[in-house]
N, C-alpha and C positions, 0 to 999 in steps of 0.2 A: 062472498064472494068479492067484497070489496077490497079486502084484509090481500086475498089472491092477487086481482089486480094491481097493487101497488105494491106486493113484493116485487111482481115482474114488471113493475115500473122502474123501478130501485135496480132490480140485475140488469136490466138494460143499461139505464143512467153510469151502472159503476164500468160496464163493459163499455161502452162509450168512452167514457171519461179513460182509462186508462190505457185506450187503444188510441187515441189523439192523445195522448201525452206528447210534446217536443222535449228534446233535449235539452233546450236553454228558458226558461218560462220566460215573460210577458218581460219588459216593453217589448221585446224585440223579436220574438216567438222564432226562434230559431227550429228550424225545420226536422223533424227527422225523418226516419230513410222510408223511401218513396214518396217525400212533399216535395223534396227541391225540381225533380224533373218536370214540374209544371208548372211549373214558377215564372214567367218573364222578370216581374219587375218594374221597379223605376231609379231605381239607383240609391234610394234612399235609406234609409238604417232599418226602417221599418217594412220596408218591402223593395229587399236589396234585389239587383239583377240575379239570373242564372246565369251559367258558364256561355252556351250561346247566347246571349242579351250581349254577355261582357262581349265575346271573340266579333260581336256584329258592330259596337258601340266602340268604335277604337280613335277615338277625337280629340283626346287629350285630357277629356273631362276625369274630376275626383268623381266616385259614386264607390259605393260599398257593392260587395257581391259575394254572393254564398255558396258554398259545394263543400264536396268532403276531400277532405286531403287524403290520395292518395300515390305519393309520392314524391321524386324531385329529379331536377335537371340534374346531371352528375356530370363535372367534367372530364375529359378524355385526356388521356398522358401518351407519346408513345414511347418506343423502348429507350430514347435519351431523356425522360421522362418532360417531353417538352406538350404544351400544352397544342393537342391535334381537334378540340371542337367539343361538342356536346353530345349529351345522350339523355333520353327519359330511363329511370330505375323506379321499378314500381315493387319491388321485395328488396327487405333488409338486408345485410346492414346498407345503411347512407352514410354517405360522408362528407355530405356539402350541408352548409348550415345558413345559405345565403337565397335560399329560396323554396319552396312546395309546388307541388302539381296538387289541382285540385278538381274536380268532375261533377257529373249529375247521381253519380252512381259509385258506392263505395269499392265496391269491384274494380270499377275502368281502368283499363291495360292498353288502350288506343290512345294513343298520341293526343291524335287530333280532335279527338272529344276533352281534351284537360288543358285548363289553363294555368300556365305558367304564373306563380306570384312572388313574385323577388322579397326581398326582407333582408334591413341592414346588418352586416354581420355585427355584434355586438349590443345591438337596439335588445330593447326588451322585448319587442314582435320576436325577434330571431332567438332569443334567450327562450319562449316559451313554447313556441312552434315548430322551430326545427326536427328533421327527425332524425337527425345523427344522433343525437343526443336523448331526445322521444321518441320514438321509434311506436312506442302504445299511442301515439300522436294519429298514427295512419287508419283511417277509416274514420277519423270526429267529424263533425259538421264547423265548416271554419266562418265566420261573416269578420267579413274585413276587408278596408278601407284603401285606395288607392289611386291614382290613375291611369288611366286605359289607352295604355299606350305600347307598343311593339315595344319585346323584350324575346332575346336569342330567336329573333330574325323569324319571329310570330304574334300575334297577337294574346298581351300579354297586360299583368295589374302590376305594377311598377309604383316606386316612392309610396312604397306604402306605410301609415302611421298610425292605424288604431287598429283592432280586431277585438271580437268576441269567440272566448271560445272555450270549452269546457263551462260555464257561466261566469266567467271572468272577464273583465273588459280590462284589454290592453293597450297602453299607447294612448297617444293624445289626438282627438279629429282633428283633422286638414278643413280649412275654410271658414266662413260663417255661416254654415247651414243652420245650426245648434243656437246660435247666439241669443242672449235674452236681451228680445228687443228694450228693454228697458235698462238693462246695464251691459251692453254688447260688448262690452270690452274687460266686462269683470272683474272692477275696481270694488276694493276691498277695503273699506274705512272700519275695519275691527282692529286695526293693529294701530299703536300709535305713533302719533306722525314724526320723522325726524325733523333735528333741525337744520341738518345741512346734509347733502349730497355729492356722490362724484362719481364718475364712472368715464376712466381712458379707456377702454374696448382691449389694454392689454391681454385678455384672458380669451380675447376671440382666437378661433380657429377659422382657417380660409374657407369661405362657400358651405359654413355650417351654418343651420340654425343656433340664431343665439339665446341663450336664457342665463338669467342671473336673479337670485332668491329679492325677490321685493319689486323688478322688473316686468312689464308688460307686452309680452312681444305674439301678435295678432293679426292674423288677416282676418279683414273682411268682404273682401274680394280677391280672387283668386287663389291660388295653390301652393304659394309661396310663402314666408315672411322675411321678416330683418336678417341678414345670415352677418358672418363675421367676414372680413377682406385682409389683406394682409399685402401690402402694395408700396415698394420702394423704402423705407423697410414698416413704416405708419402701418399700424394696427385700428381698423374702426370701423363703425354697421353701416352695410350698402343694403338700401331696397332696388329694387331693377324690375323690369317686364321681363327677363331671361326666363321661359318656361311659359311666358303667356300668351293666348293665338292672338294672331293679327288683328286688330278691330276689337278686342275684349281690355277690358277694365282691372287695374289690379289697386289695392285698396290695404295698406297694410299701416299697422299702427305699434310706435314702441311708446311705453309710457313709463315715467319715473314711480319711484315710491311716493307712497303718502307723508306730505311736507308740510309744515306751517310757514305760511309767508311771513317774512319778519320785513318791517321799510328801510333796515339798514343794511339788508342781503342782496344779492345780484343774482339773474339766472345766468348762464351764457353757455355758445357750444361755438363748434366750428361745424363749416358746410361744406359739401366739393358738390359737382355736379360733372357728367358726364353724357353726352348725344342730349342737350335740354331740344325739347318740343313743348310749344304750345298747349299738348294734349296731357300734361304733367305738372304739380308743383308738391311743393315741401310746405307744409304748414305746422304752426303751433298752436294751440289750445291750452288752456286750465282750464283741468276737468275737475268737477265734483259729484258725488252722489247724494242725494236730496232725497228723501223719503222714496229713498231703492231706484230713483230713477236717475240715470248719469246726464248731466248740463256740461255742452260745453260751452268754450267761449273763447272764439279766436282771438289770438295776440298779430297784431300787426309787425313781424322781425323785417326791418330794413340790413339790407343788403344778404338776403340768400341770395347764391349766386343761380343766375341763369345762360353762364356763357363760361366758354372753358371746356378743357378735358383734365378732369382729375386737379384741378390749381381750387387750395383751400383757402375760404374765407375764414379768418378767425374773427373772438372777439363779439360774435352774434348775442344780442344782449335782447332778453325778455323781457318785457317791462311787465311787473306785475304788481306794479304800485297799487293798483285798483282793489287788489285781494288781499292787503294788508291786514294779517290777525286773522285770515281765512286758514284756514287746511282743503290741500285739494293733489290733486297732481298736473304736472306736464307731459302732456303730450304729442308725439312727434308725427304729422298724418303724409303720406306716403301717397299719392294717386297718380297713377297713369293711366290713358290709353295705348296700347302696344302699335304702337306702327311699321317702318322697315328697318327699324334698329331697335338696339337694347337702351333701356332709358335708366337711368342709374343716378341718384344722391345716396351719398356719403355724410355721413354726422358722426362726430368727435369729441373730446373732452366736454361732457357734461357736467355744469360745473355750480354749486348754488351755494353760499356761503357771503362771510364779510369780502367785498371787495370782488365778487364773482365766483367766490369761492375758489381762489387761487392758492395753488398747491406750489412750494419753490420748485422750481425749472423755468422753461422757457417764458419769457418776456409778452408783451402782446405789440399785435403791428405786424414789419414785415420781416421776415425771416430771411437774411445774409447769407448763409451759412449753405452752400452745395452737397458737403458732403461729411455733414457734421454726425452721421452715422459711422462714417468711415467703414463704410461698404464699399468703396473703389480706392483700388491700391494701385501703385506704379514705382518701379523700380526701389522696392523694399521701403516705401513711403505711402501714405494714407494720400488721395490724392486731394491737393488744396493745403497739403499740411506740412510744407518744407519752407523753409523761410529761408531768402538769400542772404540774409543777415546772420548775426551770431545768437537770433534769438531763439534759434533752433539746436539746443547741444546734444537732445537726451537719445541714446540707442531705442531704437524701437522693433516690436515686432507686433506680427497682426496675433490677432487673440482670437479662439472661436466662442470664448466666456466673457458672452455679450450679454445686455442689456435687453435688446431684439435688433431685428435684422439678424448677419448671420457673423457678421466681427466685431470687435473692439480692438481699442489699440496698447499694447501693452507699452508703459514707459519706465525702462530700465531704472532701478534705484542705485545708488552709486554715494562716495564718499564726499561729493562735491554737488549744488544742486544742480538739478535739470530740468528741460525746457521741452515740453512738445513747443512746438513754436508754427502755428497758421502761415502760410503766404501774407505777404505783404500786401495790405489795401486801403485802403484810400477814404476815410469817411468824412460826411457830410458832418456841419456840425447840430448836435443833438444831442439827444440820451439814448444808452443803449443797454440792453441787461444781455451780459454772457454766461449762459450755464453752460453747464454738464453735471451727467453722473459717475461716479466714482466709485472703486470696489478696491481691495488689498486682492491683488493677484496671488499670493499663496497665504499661511495662514499668520505670517509677519503682520503686524497692523501696519497699515503707510498711512504718509496726509498728502496732504496737496494744498495748491494756491492757484485761484484763479487770478488773472491782471494781463495787461496789457503792455508793447514795449512802442513808444516812437521811434518811428525812423524818419531821418533826414533824407533830403537830395541826394547824398551822397552815400545814403542806405546803412550809415552809422547808427545805431542802438543809443535814443535817449535813456534819463530815466526810469526804470522800469515803474509803474504804476501797479500794485497788490490790491488784494482784497485781505480776509483776514483768512488764516491757515485753516484748513480742515483736519482736523488729528484723530487716530485711532479708527480710524477707518480699517471694515475687517472684511473676509471673505465672505461673510454670510451673507450680505443684503448692498443694493448698489444703494446710495446714497447721492441727494444732488444738492448742485451748491449753485447759487446765482451771483451775478456780482452787476452791479448798476454802477456804470459811469455813464460823465455827460462833457463831451467837446465843445468847448468854445468857438473853434474856429474849423476848418477844414485839416483835417490829417493824416497823413500816412500811420499804420501802427499795424506791429503785428499780436495778436491774440495769443497768449502761452497760459499755459495750465504746467504749475513747477512741481516736479518731485524733488522735496528740500531735504537736502544732508541729515539732519537731525533724524528722518527717520531712515533712510538711504533704503528703502524698501520695492520691491516691484508692483507697479500703481497700473491701472486697466481705470481708461477712460472710456466714454461711450455717449451717445446721444447727444453730442455738444450743440448748442444753438446760438446764434445772435442776432435779437430782437430790436428792432427800435419803430418808434410810431410815428416821428420826426426828425430822424435822419435818414442817412442811407448813404450805399456808394457814389462815390462822383463817379456823374458816369452812368449811372441807374445800374439796377441790377441786374449783373452779368451773367446770365440764365445761360448755361451751357446751351449749346445744342445738342438735341437727345444722337449720340456717337450711333456713328454708321459702321461705325470699325468691329462691332460685333457681331460673331454668327448670328442664323435665326433658320428657324425650319420653314425651308419657304414652300413647300409642297407635300399634302395625306393624300393617299391612293387609297381608298376600302372599295375595291373593283370584285367582277364578279370571280369565283374560286378562290384561289390562293395569290388572286394577282394584287398583291398590298406591296404599296410604296412609301418610301418616305425621303424626302429629297432637304439636303440644310445647302444653307448659301452663302458665301462668302462678301457681304460689300464693301469691305477694305480694300486699298489698292496697295496692297499687299499682301503679298502668300503668309497664312496663316499656320502655324506650328500647332495641333491639334492636340497634343502633348496636355491630356488635366481636363479633357471636353469626355463624356460619355454622353450616349443616348440610353432611355429606359424605358421602360411600361409599366403604367400601376392596370394591373387588368380587372375588371369583374369589380370592380367600387374597389379594391385592396389598395395597401403600396406599392411601393419602388418595389420592383422586384431586387437590385440591386443589394448585395448580402444577402440573399436569401440563398441557405444551405443546398435546399434541392431545386429551385427553381428563379435562380438569377439569371434570366435573359436578356440584362442590358451589356451595351457594347463597348467598349474603353477604347478611345480615336485615337490613342498614344501611338507614339513613330508613323501618323498619316500626318500631312499637309494639304493645303487648300489653297489652288492659285488666289488672283485677286478676282472679283466678278466671279467665280466660277462656282459650280453645284456639288454636291457628292450625294448620290442616290443609292441609296438601301433596299433592299426587296426581300421578300419573301423567299424562299429557298425553294419553292415552286413553283411560282410567279414565272408567266412564259409571256405576259404582252408586249412588255415594254424589252427592247431589243436593243438598248444603249449597255454602257457599260454601268454596273450595278454590286454593290458587296452584299454576301447575305447576311441575314444577320436575327438574330433569334426574336428580338424585341418586333421585328416587324410582324407581327402573328395577331391583330386585334380586328374588332369586327364591329368597329362603331359604337361601344361605350365604352372604351379604353383609353387610357391617356398616355399620349407619348412626351416626355420631357427631356429636354437638350442641358446636359448640366455643364460647367463649368468649375473645376477646382472643390465638387461638391458640391454645389448651390446650386438650383435652377432658375435658369435664366428666359430660357423661352419651352414653351406648351403647348398643346394640339389636346382639346377633350378639356373634360372636367376631372380631375382625381377625386376617387370617394363617390362617381358620380356612376348611375350605369346609366343615363340619359342617353339614346341613342342619335348624338347630333352627328356622327360620322358614317351614319352607314349605305352601302351602295350610294356612294359618291365620291367627285375627289373635291378637296378643299386648297385652295389654289392662291397663296401669300397675296393680298393686292398692292399692285406699283409704289402707292403712297407710303404703305408699311416698311420704315429703314432700320427700323429695331425690335431686338426681341422683349418679350412681355412674357415675365413668369405665371400673371393670369390669363387664363385663356378667354378672349372676346370673338366671338362667332364675329363680330364688324369689320373684321381685320383681314379675312377671309371671303374667297368667289367662291358661291358652292355652283360646282358643275356638275357635269351627270353621269353617272356608272362609267369606269372605263375612259373617260376621257382622260386621255397623259399628252396630249399631243404640246403642254407644256415643257414636261418631266424630262430631266436633263438642262434644263436653262430656265432662266428666272429672268426679269426686266421687273427692276426698281426705277422710281423716279429720280 
């Protein structure tokens, strides 16, 4: 009898075990068919929200959600190939790779019971989950982490970065929910410590999470990390409260590789701030891992900026002398509580080595050149680079073969010495470092020589003062050259870069710099006022139905020829449409003019709300998560929205440029815009600027 009972028990146990087996084993307990509908969850990886809970909790928080993949939101195009909206698709073939639909039943076809999940094209998530390439994924159980915010005009999961599917972990989890309490930043001391280190962030992508082998970028609080930034045309790393709810706190860390502290070496960096408040800070720590636990030692750094608008403070020194002979890391901690405005800190040029880890290039102190990157041009010359004397005698061309930014300057070679010369400047007594990056314009090797020419009160050039020649410059890599000189008294000079007759080959020059710690321009640095002569986008309307408008404004005192200007759209997190053989929705403004202090309005072809004059344009086809850019001669000069993002910054609202804004900005800054109600167009067709 006992044997019969035991056999029955084992049989029942076997049946129970197999009938309750899930698709993915512990520790995440991905539920099988029939289990998801009863789950509400708490948003953790171990107990994720079900679809209904995720639809209800649309508060911008980061959470895990679980459901069956049932379809995707497809783009719809009209007969002309123009974007005409979205629709849910539940049957193969699928044509999109940037989202999936999940539901509580694998057979769900009611769109209202589905949750759209946005996945970034090209990401590990998109490569693994999209139904276009993997139609077999339909019906599978997906556990995925992202932001509970609107997408496609409805409750959705966006900004996704991590998932579990088919027993595999995909991507990287957000936030600090699963941080090791003993080692929250994940310090690794199993590697050999470095002797020197540096990072100039020339590899960043604008508004993209930054990663580099050996460096740590992690959020302890908040749903973002340090991101790349490109502006004017500096490349650097930025942390901000963008995407953080008002009153909530963000804490983001950026940590160097493991290195050895030496008594004869220095650690330096640059920093900038925008919209500083007392609820934000940038602090520096020396970090060590001892017995598996992280120790942090705050280093007081004098000069970290607390005022200004993206004005850089150079040569900030981190005193590590107390830790000489020890190994560790330097960590930059950004902490901010979100207020009414987005608060930002930026860092750049992290250097550790002898003399601060200096590399050949710009010196320390105050930068005196305002167009060292050769980005601004007028009448065939880079602004600030045309001498009134004979110091300038070269033929110059604007080149797109650049080290950074958009342009460099090409100095034509000849059978005689040719010089790029700066506009005359009067310098105080002091020591100066003049530097520039050089490259051959062709496969022929070039030469160069940096120097300056004294100029007397009549404009006559005195004896040129030159540094050593740089020879055998190739067109494969940019090389840098620095020339240090001292003036014993106030002197008017022209900076010069000579392209010598000995080579006579075309030479490229970029990122020139004139730095001083004890000198300066007589009368102070002539900081040019931001030009109010350039067009900018003054109003954005994402109204009801197809009532969509874009307005541009001419702040200049004269009529502007719009040749060379173009407006474009980067839709659904993708690239600009210009040049796309199938879906180029950009608009070339050539042939048009814009009168002084006047506006030009562009509208969706089916817009009916605004009765004033407006031009129909294909790029006016946005839905709140697309970027609109204003380009001049191929370079982005102004933008509304974040290219590459699907954040619904402008859904069902009007954005009007604040009167205090006088210039375009190639980096979208919501602080520059007034946010108004949907269909508010009372200001459309005119603009007020202080």
